[in-house]
NUMIGU-937817 format. One record per residue (C-alpha): chain; residue in one letter; z, x, y negated. Coordinates in Angstrom, 3 decimals, padded with zeros to 6 digits. Layout:
NUMIGU-937817
+-------+------+----------+----------+----------+
| romar | vose |       c3 |       c1 |       c2 |
+-------+------+----------+----------+----------+
|     A |    A |        Z |        X |        Y |
...
+-------+------+----------+----------+----------+
//
This chain:
NUMIGU-937817
+-------+------+----------+----------+----------+
| romar | vose |       c3 |       c1 |       c2 |
+-------+------+----------+----------+----------+
|     A |    M |  119.947 |  189.416 | -085.451 |
|     A |    R |  118.107 |  186.621 | -087.777 |
|     A |    R |  119.255 |  183.171 | -087.242 |
|     A |    N |  116.488 |  179.747 | -087.582 |
|     A |    D |  118.092 |  177.964 | -090.670 |
|     A |    R |  115.002 |  175.175 | -090.389 |
|     A |    G |  117.664 |  172.267 | -090.283 |
|     A |    F |  119.543 |  170.138 | -092.667 |
|     A |    T |  123.379 |  169.940 | -092.676 |
|     A |    L |  125.086 |  166.707 | -091.316 |
|     A |    V |  126.202 |  166.779 | -095.657 |
|     A |    E |  123.178 |  167.517 | -096.645 |
|     A |    I |  121.730 |  164.259 | -095.047 |
|     A |    L |  124.767 |  161.974 | -095.941 |
|     A |    V |  124.238 |  163.196 | -099.468 |
|     A |    V |  120.245 |  162.251 | -099.603 |
|     A |    V |  121.499 |  158.639 | -097.647 |
|     A |    A |  123.947 |  157.901 | -100.479 |
|     A |    I |  121.530 |  158.643 | -103.233 |
|     A |    M |  118.869 |  156.660 | -101.935 |
|     A |    G |  121.632 |  153.345 | -101.555 |
|     A |    V |  122.423 |  153.821 | -105.090 |
|     A |    L |  118.490 |  153.920 | -106.008 |
|     A |    A |  118.200 |  150.525 | -103.799 |
|     A |    G |  120.551 |  148.982 | -105.306 |
|     A |    V |  119.135 |  149.805 | -109.055 |
|     A |    L |  116.702 |  148.715 | -107.953 |
|     A |    S |  117.287 |  145.609 | -106.398 |
|     A |    L |  119.567 |  144.455 | -109.311 |
|     A |    S |  116.663 |  144.951 | -111.929 |
|     A |    L |  114.385 |  142.795 | -109.629 |
|     A |    N |  116.837 |  140.273 | -109.567 |
|     A |    T |  117.053 |  140.600 | -113.460 |
|     A |    V |  113.370 |  140.051 | -113.705 |
|     A |    F |  113.457 |  137.059 | -111.188 |
|     A |    S |  116.096 |  134.961 | -112.888 |
|     A |    S |  114.666 |  135.936 | -116.101 |
|     A |    R |  111.453 |  133.594 | -114.888 |
|     A |    A |  114.176 |  130.930 | -113.986 |
|     A |    R |  116.086 |  130.832 | -117.481 |
|     A |    R |  112.663 |  130.683 | -119.269 |
|     A |    C |  111.185 |  128.144 | -117.166 |
|     A |    A |  114.889 |  125.761 | -117.192 |
|     A |    Y |  115.247 |  125.558 | -121.066 |
|     A |    S |  111.350 |  125.378 | -121.096 |
|     A |    T |  111.625 |  122.143 | -119.721 |
|     A |    D |  114.764 |  120.706 | -121.098 |
|     A |    A |  113.508 |  121.580 | -124.239 |
|     A |    Y |  110.250 |  119.567 | -123.412 |
|     A |    I |  112.078 |  116.572 | -122.009 |
|     A |    D |  113.895 |  116.397 | -125.556 |
|     A |    M |  110.929 |  116.660 | -126.887 |
|     A |    C |  109.872 |  113.147 | -124.723 |
|     A |    R |  113.278 |  111.526 | -125.937 |
|     A |    I |  112.878 |  112.154 | -129.056 |
|     A |    N |  109.737 |  110.781 | -129.711 |
|     A |    T |  110.499 |  108.313 | -126.869 |
|     A |    L |  113.260 |  106.943 | -130.383 |
|     A |    S |  111.251 |  107.686 | -132.939 |
|     A |    R |  107.662 |  106.099 | -132.192 |
|     A |    A |  106.226 |  102.464 | -131.221 |
|     A |    G |  104.499 |  101.918 | -127.712 |
|     A |    N |  105.197 |  104.615 | -124.254 |
|     A |    V |  105.876 |  108.458 | -124.254 |
|     A |    Y |  106.153 |  110.527 | -121.315 |
|     A |    I |  105.823 |  113.523 | -119.796 |
|     A |    E |  104.202 |  114.406 | -116.641 |
|     A |    L |  105.385 |  117.939 | -115.142 |
|     A |    T |  103.380 |  119.877 | -112.438 |
|     A |    L |  102.107 |  122.786 | -111.647 |
|     A |    D |  098.720 |  124.563 | -111.912 |
|     A |    G |  096.599 |  126.723 | -110.064 |
|     A |    D |  097.852 |  129.394 | -110.567 |
|     A |    D |  101.834 |  128.074 | -109.429 |
|     A |    R |  103.002 |  127.760 | -113.669 |
|     A |    V |  104.771 |  124.847 | -114.385 |
|     A |    V |  103.142 |  122.733 | -117.472 |
|     A |    G |  103.902 |  119.870 | -119.061 |
|     A |    S |  101.474 |  117.692 | -120.827 |
|     A |    Y |  102.852 |  114.594 | -123.594 |
|     A |    Y |  101.451 |  111.581 | -123.574 |
|     A |    E |  101.341 |  108.093 | -126.026 |
|     A |    D |  100.418 |  104.892 | -125.667 |
|     A |    S |  101.058 |  102.999 | -128.712 |
|     A |    D |  100.026 |  099.364 | -127.307 |
|     A |    P |  101.091 |  099.359 | -123.895 |
|     A |    T |  099.344 |  095.992 | -123.873 |
|     A |    D |  095.776 |  096.979 | -125.573 |
|     A |    G |  094.117 |  098.211 | -122.185 |
|     A |    V |  093.833 |  101.243 | -123.422 |
|     A |    P |  095.334 |  104.320 | -121.030 |
|     A |    P |  097.726 |  106.610 | -122.937 |
|     A |    V |  096.385 |  109.857 | -124.533 |
|     A |    L |  097.069 |  113.104 | -123.003 |
|     A |    K |  099.041 |  114.223 | -127.135 |
|     A |    S |  099.903 |  118.114 | -125.591 |
|     A |    T |  100.186 |  120.564 | -122.893 |
|     A |    E |  102.538 |  123.238 | -122.749 |
|     A |    L |  103.050 |  125.565 | -119.999 |
|     A |    L |  106.086 |  126.005 | -119.046 |
|     A |    S |  106.657 |  129.353 | -117.289 |
|     A |    G |  104.765 |  131.813 | -115.904 |
|     A |    G |  105.097 |  131.444 | -112.679 |
|     A |    G |  107.256 |  132.997 | -109.911 |
|     A |    V |  109.249 |  130.053 | -109.993 |
|     A |    E |  109.745 |  126.871 | -107.750 |
|     A |    V |  111.309 |  123.576 | -108.765 |
|     A |    I |  112.520 |  121.434 | -106.972 |
|     A |    Y |  113.327 |  117.721 | -108.062 |
|     A |    K |  115.759 |  115.054 | -106.943 |
|     A |    V |  114.886 |  111.325 | -107.124 |
|     A |    G |  117.000 |  108.384 | -105.496 |
|     A |    G |  118.799 |  111.119 | -103.683 |
|     A |    T |  115.265 |  112.399 | -101.735 |
|     A |    N |  114.119 |  115.736 | -103.169 |
|     A |    Y |  110.315 |  117.174 | -103.498 |
|     A |    T |  109.687 |  120.283 | -104.379 |
|     A |    L |  106.959 |  120.025 | -108.203 |
|     A |    S |  102.921 |  120.616 | -106.831 |
|     A |    S |  099.854 |  119.395 | -107.504 |
|     A |    S |  100.657 |  116.235 | -105.646 |
|     A |    T |  103.546 |  115.726 | -106.716 |
|     A |    P |  104.002 |  115.664 | -110.115 |
|     A |    L |  107.304 |  114.540 | -112.016 |
|     A |    T |  107.015 |  111.885 | -114.457 |
|     A |    L |  110.121 |  111.228 | -117.327 |
|     A |    A |  109.683 |  108.455 | -119.901 |
|     A |    F |  112.580 |  107.208 | -121.592 |
|     A |    N |  113.580 |  103.546 | -123.143 |
|     A |    R |  112.871 |  103.006 | -126.676 |
|     A |    E |  115.978 |  100.831 | -127.210 |
|     A |    T |  118.786 |  103.008 | -125.074 |
|     A |    G |  117.330 |  106.164 | -125.324 |
|     A |    G |  117.762 |  105.720 | -121.254 |
|     A |    L |  115.948 |  106.984 | -118.266 |
|     A |    K |  113.426 |  104.810 | -117.144 |
|     A |    P |  112.643 |  104.828 | -113.263 |
|     A |    V |  110.442 |  106.909 | -111.506 |
|     A |    S |  109.930 |  104.759 | -109.008 |
|     A |    G |  111.199 |  101.372 | -108.445 |
|     A |    T |  114.413 |  102.214 | -109.288 |
|     A |    N |  115.116 |  105.153 | -108.794 |
|     A |    Y |  115.940 |  107.824 | -111.012 |
|     A |    C |  115.382 |  111.529 | -111.455 |
|     A |    T |  119.121 |  112.831 | -111.565 |
|     A |    E |  118.421 |  116.307 | -111.352 |
|     A |    I |  116.125 |  119.178 | -111.884 |
|     A |    R |  116.708 |  122.771 | -109.942 |
|     A |    V |  114.315 |  125.911 | -111.117 |
|     A |    I |  114.421 |  128.397 | -108.642 |
|     A |    S |  113.493 |  131.896 | -108.982 |
|     A |    G |  116.386 |  134.811 | -107.756 |
|     A |    R |  119.177 |  132.758 | -109.659 |
|     A |    T |  119.344 |  128.921 | -109.688 |
|     A |    Y |  119.567 |  126.721 | -112.452 |
|     A |    T |  119.918 |  123.374 | -112.572 |
|     A |    I |  118.861 |  120.676 | -115.228 |
|     A |    T |  121.077 |  117.564 | -114.579 |
|     A |    L |  119.476 |  114.091 | -116.000 |
|     A |    V |  122.287 |  111.251 | -116.987 |
|     A |    P |  120.195 |  108.267 | -116.151 |
|     A |    S |  122.365 |  105.546 | -118.481 |
|     A |    T |  122.030 |  107.544 | -121.831 |
|     A |    G |  118.975 |  109.985 | -121.386 |
|     A |    G |  121.925 |  113.126 | -121.767 |
|     A |    H |  120.512 |  116.167 | -120.341 |
|     A |    Y |  122.411 |  119.482 | -119.683 |
|     A |    I |  121.544 |  123.439 | -117.819 |
|     A |    S |  123.864 |  124.646 | -115.529 |
+-------+------+----------+----------+----------+
//
């Protein structure tokens, strides 16, 4: 007499499900690492760009500022401007543009307690006071106090308006 042994045993099914679970866990950790490295790279590039603006403000005459925005491919772009004589009526000169992220990150900045998502229509402009090194207000009397870069993990650039200091956490 022949038996029909075409099915799977419960043990075989459990082993396959366990292997698939392990593989799914490894894959999710790998993807999370890839996405969080984008956020880390963008946060550190942005922090260095802010530092460059502050240093140039303290060492040059005239106004110096940066503008952070998103380009058409959702990449964070920093633009550096200088105005040698703000009273001459000549607009500031774009000195350099730098790609701060390769895309796939979300940037949210806080001005006066309100959060804004960085986009081409809501760019962030940062400038420093030449005499004190502190931040200049972004709008009226409101300062940018925080920039969050999000992609898998969140990196926060905290800005100290009175001193112009900034750090990543």
